[in-house]
N, C-alpha and C positions, 0 to 999 in steps of 0.2 A: 495545629498539626506539625509534627516534627519535620524538619527539612529532610529531603531525600539524601541518602548516603550511597556511595558507589556500590557497596556490597549488600545493600538492603532494598534495592529498588522494587523487587517483587513483593516483599513484605509491605513496603510503604504504600503501594497502590491497592493492597488487599485489606488493609485495616486502617481505621482512623485512630491515631495515637491519642490516648487519653491523657489529660493534664493531671498529674498527681495531686496538684493543689485542690482538686475537686473531691478528693477521697480522704477518708480517715483510716480505712482498713486496706491493707495490701497483702497479697500472697506472693512469696517468692517461690518460683517453680524451677527446680534443677532439671538438667537434661535427662536424668534417668528416673523421673517421676511423672511421666507423661500420660497420666490417666486420672481425671478428676473424679471418677466414680468411687475411688477409695478414699478420697479426701473427706473431711467432716461434712455433714449434711448442711450446716449453716453456709458453707462456701457455695454450694450449689443453689441454695435458696437466695442468698443475698447478692451473689455475683460481685464480689469485691474486685478491685483492680489486681490483675495478674501481672507480675513482673518477671521478665525473662532477660537473662544477661549472657551474651557471648563474650567470653573473656580470653583474649589471645594469650595471656600469660599462662592460663591453665592449659590451653591447647598445646602450648610449647613446652610444658613441664617434662614431657617425654617425647621421643620422636614417633608419636602415634601414627599408625597406618593411615595413609591418605584417604583410604576408603572409610576408615573408622571416623575420621574427622568429618568427612562428607555425610556419613550416616547420622552422626550425632547432631550436627548443625541442621541438616535438612529436616530430620524428624522433629527437632525442636521448633523450627520455623513453621513447618506444616501444622504442628500442634497448636502453636500460637494463633495461626489463622483459623483453625477449626474452633478454638475457644472463642474467638471474636465472632465467628458466625453463629455460635451458640448463645451469644448475648453478653459475653464477658468483656469488660473494658480491658485493654491490653497496653502495656508499656514495654516495648522491646528495645533493649539497649545493647550496643557493642562497645567494647573497651579494649585497650591494650593492657590494662591492669588485670589483676586477679578479680574474680567475681565479688569477693568479699570487700575488696577496696572500693569497687564501684558501688556496691550496696551501701557502704558507709557514706559515700558521697551523696547518694540519693537521700538517705536519712538526714544528713546534715542540711541539705537544701530544702527538703519538704518536712518541716518540723512537726506537722500535724499528723503525720503518718504513724500508725501502729502496724507492725509487720508480723506476719505469721510465716514460719517456714517448717518444713517437714525434716525430721532427723535424716541426714544423709546416710547412705549405705557405706560410703567410703570414709576412712579415718581422717584423711587430710581435709576433705570438705567439711566434715563435722567440726574439726578443730577450728577451721577458719570461721565458720558461722557462729560458733560459740564465743569466739573472741569479739565478733560484732555484737552478739547478744550481751556480752559483758559490758561493752562500751555504751550500749543503748538499752540498758536493763529493763526499764519501765515501759519500753515501747516494743519489745520483741517477745514473741511466744514461740517456743519449739513444741511441735506436736509429734507423736510417735509415727514411725514408718509402717504403714499397713500393707505394703506390697508383698509380704511374706505370710506364710501360714502361722509362724510362731513368733512369740516374743522372746528374743534371744536371751534377755536378762533372766528369764525363768529357767533356762536350760544350761547356760554356759558353765555353771559350777560342776556339771557332769563331765566336762571335757578333761580327760586325763588318760594316761596310757591304760589300755584295756577296755575303755568305753568305746565300743565300735558303732558304726552307723547302723548296723543291723538292729541293735537294741532300740535305738532311737526311732528307726523306721517302723518297727512293729508298734511302738507306742503311738506314733502318728497315725498309723492305719486304724488303731482302735479309737483314737480321738475323732478322726474324720469319718469313720465308717466306710472309707474307700475299700472296695473289694473285700468286704467282710460279710459273713453270714453270722450275725450275732457276735459271739466272741471268737469265732473261728474264721480263718482266711478262706476266701472263695477258692475252690479247687483243692483245698486241703493243704496247700503249701504257702509259706510266706514269700518264698523267693524261687523264681524259676530260672535263675542265672545259668544253670547247667544246660538249659534248652536254648540258650542264646549265644552259642559259640560255634556256629556253623560258618564255614568259608563259602564264598559265593560260587555257585556252580558255573562252569564255563558256558557263556552264551545267555546267562540269565538276564532277563530284561529289567532295567532300572528306570523308573519314570523320571522325567526331567522335572526340576523344580521351576515353577513359573518365575520369570524375571520381569522387572518393570523398567521401562524407558524413563530416563530422567525428565521430569517436567521442568517448567521455567524456574521454579524455586530451586530445585536440585541442580540445574545447570548453572545457576548463579553461584551456588555453594561450591560446585566443582571448580569454577573459575577462581573463586576466593582461595580455595585450598591450593590450587596450582600456582597462584601468585604469591601466597604468603607462607606456604608450608611445603614447598616443592622438594625440600631436602629430607622430608620425613620418610619413614619406612614404606615400602610397598609401591604398587602401581595404582595409578588413579584412573586410567582409562577403563571403559566398560563397566561403569557403576550400574548395578542392576537390582539393588535391594529395595524392598518395600520401605516406605518412609511415613506411612499413615496407618492408623489403627484399622481402617477399612481394608487396606491392602493386606495387612498382617492377618486379619481374620480370614481373608480368602486363602492365604497360605496355610492357615490352620485347617480349614475345610479340606484343602488339597491333600495335606498330610494324612488326615484321618481317612479320607476316601481312597487314596492311591498308595500310601507307603506304610501305614501303621501295621497292616497285617503281616508284612515281611520284616518289620523293624526288629522284632525280638530275635528271630533266628539269625539274622545277619548283623546284629548290633555290633559285634566285634570284628566283622569282616573288613578287609581292605582289598581294593582292586585298582589296577592301573587306570589312570585318568577318570577315576570315580571318587571324588572327594566328599560326596554326601551320601551315596548309596540310599538306604531307606531311613536315614536319620531325619528328624523333623526340620532341622536348620532354623528352628524358631527361637533359639537361645538369645539372639541379639534383640528380638522384639520382646521377649520375656524380661530381659535384664534392663530395659529402659521404660517398661510399663505399658507399651502398646498392647501387649497381651498379659494376662494375669495367670498365675500358676494354677489356680483352681479351675479356670476355664479350660486349660489344656487337659488336666487330669480328668475332669468330669466329661469332656467330649470323648476322651479315649475309653473311659469306663462305659459310657453309653454305647460306643461302638462294640464293645465286648458283649454287652447285654443284648444288643441287636443282632448278634451273630456275625458281625463284620470283621472282627479281629480276634485272634486267639489270646488266651490268658497270658501266655509267656510274653507276648508283645506288649500287652496293656500293663501288666504288672511291671515289666522292665521299664516302661516309660514313667509310670507312677513312682517307681523307686528312684529314678533319676531326679524327679522334680520334688516330690513330697519327702523323699528320704535324703538323697545326697545333697541336693541344692540347699535344702534347709540346714542340714547338718554342717556343711562347710561354712555357712554364714555364722552359725553359733560358734564354731571353732574360731573363726576370725575374731569375733567379739571377745572370746575368752582369752585369746593368745596375743592380741595386739597390745602395744606396738613391738614388744620385744622379739616376737617371732620373725619380724622383718630381717633380722640378722642371723637367723638360724642357719647353721652350717655344720651339722653333726660330723660329717666326714672330712671337714676342713679342706674342701676343694677350693682352689683359688685361681684356676686357669680361666682366662677370658673365654667367652663363647667362641666356638669355631666360626670362621668367616663365612662358611657356607650357609649359616642361618640367615645371612643377609642376601647372599647372591643366589642360593639354590644350586650352585655349581658343584657337582659331585658325580662320581661314577657309581656311587651306591644308589641303586634304583629306588629302594624304599625311602631313603632320605630325600631324594629328588622329588618323588611322588608326594611326600608329606609336606615338603616345603613349598613346592610350586603353587598349590592353591592358597597358601598363606600369603605369599608375596603378591599373587594376582588378586585375590579376593578377600584376604583377611580371615579365612576360614579353613579348617579341616576338622574331621570328626574326632571323637575323644580317643579312639585307639591309636590313631596317628599321633595325637598329642602325647599320649601316655607311653605307648609301647614302641614307638620309633624315636620321636624327637627327645622326649625326656630320658628314655633309655640310653640313647646315644650320648646325651649330656652327662649322665652318670658315668658311663663307661669310659668317657674321655676326661674324667676328673675336672669337669667344668664347674665353676662356682655356681651353686644353685640360686644364689641371689641375683646373678646376672641372667640366668634362665628365667627367673620369675619376672624380671623387668621386661625381658623380650616377649614373653607371653602376654604381658599386660599391654604393651603398645602394639604388638603385631596382630592381635585378633580383634575383629570388630565387636565380638560379644564380650570382651574382657573388661572386668572391673576388679579392683584390687580384692574386694571381699570374696570373690569367687576364684580368682586366679591364684592368690597367695596360698590358700589351703591346698588347692590341687597340686601346686608345684612344690612348695616348701614342706607341706605336710604329707602328701600322698606320693607323688611320683619320684621325688628325689630323696625322701626319708631325711630331709634336712633337720626336722624337729626331733629326730632320734626315736621315733616310734610312738608319738602321741596320737597321730591320726591313723597311720597305717602300721601293719604288723611286720612289714618287710620292705626292702627296697624294690622298686619296680624295674627290674633289669631282666634281660633274657639274652640268650644267644640268637643266632639267626633262625634257629629251628621254629621258634614261635612265629616269627614274621612269615616264614615259609608256609607254616600250617594255616595261618589266617589270611593269606593273600596270594596273589599270583605275581608278586613283585620279583621274586627270585629268578623266575624263568627268563627275565629280560635284563638281568644284571651282569655287569662285567665280572663280578666276583662269583666264585663258586660256593654255593651253600653247603655242599658236601665236603669241601676242603676246610680243615680245621685250623691250620697254621700255614705260614709261608706265603710266597708270592701267589696272588690270585685267590687267596682264601677270603671268605666273608669276614670282614673286620669284626662284626658282632660276635663271631664265634670265639676268637682268641681274646678279644677285649672282655667278654663276659667272664671267662675263667680267670683272667688276670684280676678282674674286679673281685671275684669270689675270694681269691687268695689274699688280696691286699686289704679287703674290707670285712675281715672276719667278725669284728665287733658288731657291724650292722646286721649280719646274718644271725648272730647269736643273741640279739636283744630279746627276742621272743622264744628262741629255741626252735621256732617253726621251720627254719631253713638250714639248720646245722648239717643236714644230710648233704647239702650241696658242698659244704666244706669237706665233708668226709669223701665225697666223690672226687674232689680235686686232689686230696691227699693221697688217694689210691692211684693216681696217675703216675706213670713212669717218670724218672728224672729227665729222660729225653723229651717227653711230652711237655713237662713243666718248663724246660729250657726253651723249647720252641714257642710256647705260649708267651713267655716273657720277652723273647727276642722279637717276635712279631708285633707284640703290643708296643714295646718301646720304639720300634721303627715307625709304626703308624703314628703314635702320639708325637714323636719328635718331628714328623713331617707335616702334621696337621696345622694348617694356617689358622691363626686366631685373629679375631676382630680387634682392631686397634683404634677404631674411630672414636 
């Protein structure tokens, strides 16, 4: 049995460490592959040695949210314990190195081992493991990643300007049979997005999401993060996420029963002090394997068939998981690694400092940043139409925004963040993923939220002192980024609207924008 280590006492007394000398087959399990039900059958039958590695160098690669680190480590430790209880021998290691360096040391020490690993979802992890594979070629096997509906290799050649998610989504509906009557979509429509744009009525009741008190394992991880990663982004206090599959399944049940019915109508809504509304909040469990994508889709479809949820809610959820989530992963595989440097509009300004502090008089920005700083989460409209929108309008380097989303959100992995930020929200790829830049004036935020009623700035004032910054920054963006609006021709009417403004209005827009941008504090850390 391995000696007790200060940050692994809870693991140490819950499992008996297996001696690798006693095995010839080992499985290396990454932190986002925590579900053995999708691994090959022989693994579940033979129960080979499972190797887990906590690598401090990987954890410090970016200033990942302290709650993200807590979630990643605690869920992996709980999973290792659950595997041991299920009869698997476990070897759980910690290191100051990167995980691939530690894995190489293990293979050097235990020369009889043959190792199997699953293809990582993220580019850097894949590169590191393949370098290990190259060094120990005859002893290492890479297997495909089955945590997704699709094999990205079979689809990625389709990724080019003009190939939109909707085409892919319809093909996936046909392949899976989800919400289909033969060759036709249930309800007669493929997409019910027009029914999913309601603002939240005043006083409308929003169910609370169940939270979990940290157990001994999680408390130990919290202490580790506080001791070793205290300068990372975000707040550590009040960690409440599920960390086991059993807990995550209960949250899935809760979403289906309590929030799915209203999810569709208020999918794009925002409300003060409501960072989740009727969203599932299951993305962090989906993205590390505690939940599987077909489990969520099929539970939602069953709720529709049982009359518990309307078609617009269920189709909207299926489209997010079967459509968008799969599509952005294929985009990632097709566009990497060059897309990491995409910057179509050549913005080079550092991120505004308020992305770290949350300190701002713009109520919508404060409401969208506060839950990220506190819990590492906000829903997709806050991410897209407030935070990314503001980043675009303030000429912020999209690559810096991409990194911020990657380390600030608990559910973030590069394969899902990069396409959403560099492809969709910032238009940094020049129109491969999206047909337009996702920018708007304050009118959209006012329509979809109650934020503007509590803001220092006036949504009705377009320029000058006290005007909503989104108003004049939007028109300034339209004027300066004409090429981005003309790529598809879809939004050239916005340029025409700007050109029809009076010279006085144009001057006021420019002066207000320059003043705001010149006074905006940028992060220099």
